[in-house]
N, C-alpha and C positions, 0 to 999 in steps of 0.2 A: 229402530232405536230402542224398542221395548225389549229386545232380546229374545223374542219368540223365534221359532224355526221356519217361519214362512218366507218364501222367496218373493222378491219384488222385481218385476220385469218392466223395463222402459224401452219403448221403440221410438226411434227417431231417424230422420233422413239426414244426410250430410248437409243439405241446404239449410235445415233448421239450426244447425250448429253455428251458423253465422250470427245467431242472436245471443246477446250477452247473458240473459237470464239462464240459459242452458249451462254456461260455464260456472255461474254461481252455484247452481244445483250440483254440478260435477264436483266443485270444491267442497261443498257441504257434505256430500256422501263420503268423500275421502277423509275429510276432517273427523267425521263421526264414525269412521271405520264400519260403514254399512256393508258388512261382509255378505249379507243376504241379497244385495242388489246386483242385478245383471242388466246392463244397458245393451241394446242391440242397435247398431247403426247401419242403415242401408247406405253404403258408400259407393254410389254409382257415378259420382262426379257431375251429376246433372241436377238442375232445378227448373222451375217453370220458365225462367227468363234465359236459360242457356246453360253453358257449362259453369261449374263452380269457379274454375280458374278465370273465366272471363268476367263473372259477376263479382266475386270476392273470394280469392283463393283461401283455402283452408290449410294449406301446407300439409305437413305430415301429421295426420290425425293420430296415428299410433304413438308418435313421440309426444304429442300434446296430452293425450289421455294418461300416458305413463308419467309425464311430468306433474300431472295433477294427482298422482298417487293411486291410479287404478291398475289392476292386472289387465293386460290386453291380450286378445286372441284374434288373429287374422283368419278369416274363413272365406272360402270361395262360396259365395251365397247363392249362385245359380246351380250348385251341385247338391242335391238333397242329401246324399250320403255324407259329404263333407260338412254340410250344415248341421246335421244331426250329431256327428262326431264333435264338432266345435262346441255345441251346447253341452254335450256330456262332459267334455274336458273342462269347460268353465265351471260347471256345477260340481265337479270333483275337487276343485281347488278352494273349497270353503275352508274357513279356519285361518286364513292368512290375514284377517282383519282389514281386508281391502275389498272395495267393490270391484266388479268385473265388467269389462266391455268386450262385446263381440263385434268386430269390425267386418261387416259382410261386404266383400267386393262383389258387386253385382253389375249387370248390364241392363239398363232401362229397356223395357220391351223385349227382354230375352225370350227367344223361341218364336218370335213373329218377325219375319224378315223385313216387313215394311215399317216396323216400330222400333227395331233394335237400335240402340245407341242414340236415339233422337229424343230431345226434350219436348218436341212438338206434341207428343201424346200425354205429357204430364197433366195437363188440364183439359184435354179434349177427348170426347167420346167418339168411337168409330161409328160410321154409318152401318146400316144393316149388312151390306155386302162385305165391308171390312171386318165386321164382327164375325161373320160366318167364316171368312178366310182365316182370321186370327185363331178362332176356336179350333178349326181343323188343323192348323199348324201346331197348336199347343197339344192337342190330342196325340199327334204324331211324335212330337218332341218329348213330352212328359210321360206318356203312356200311363202306367199305374200310379204315378205320384198324384 
């Protein structure tokens, strides 16, 4: 709000967006035209208790953020090149007097076959053998990233 040229980044998961104070902050940022703000949402459809649709559906997040006055960008969050391009695109669109949100479509546990798509690992640590297997799969999947 001070008008300086610094960027403010906010990272949240889709499950956290079930909390009302987030939407108050989202309205605030749009109302005050916080053009320097970029929110990043990990939109994987999962939370600690299960899928968002089973716990409390969020509906169309892109439509909600747009309705609240934000510039929205959908990005494939498990693809590093697309992720980087999405950030660059959002940052290029400064000057519209709107905050921006990057909606990252991700898959929980991506790259580890026994973790992918399961909310079970949201709050649980793997044992030593599982950790070793997961790290090996990630090294193979992600390579230089």
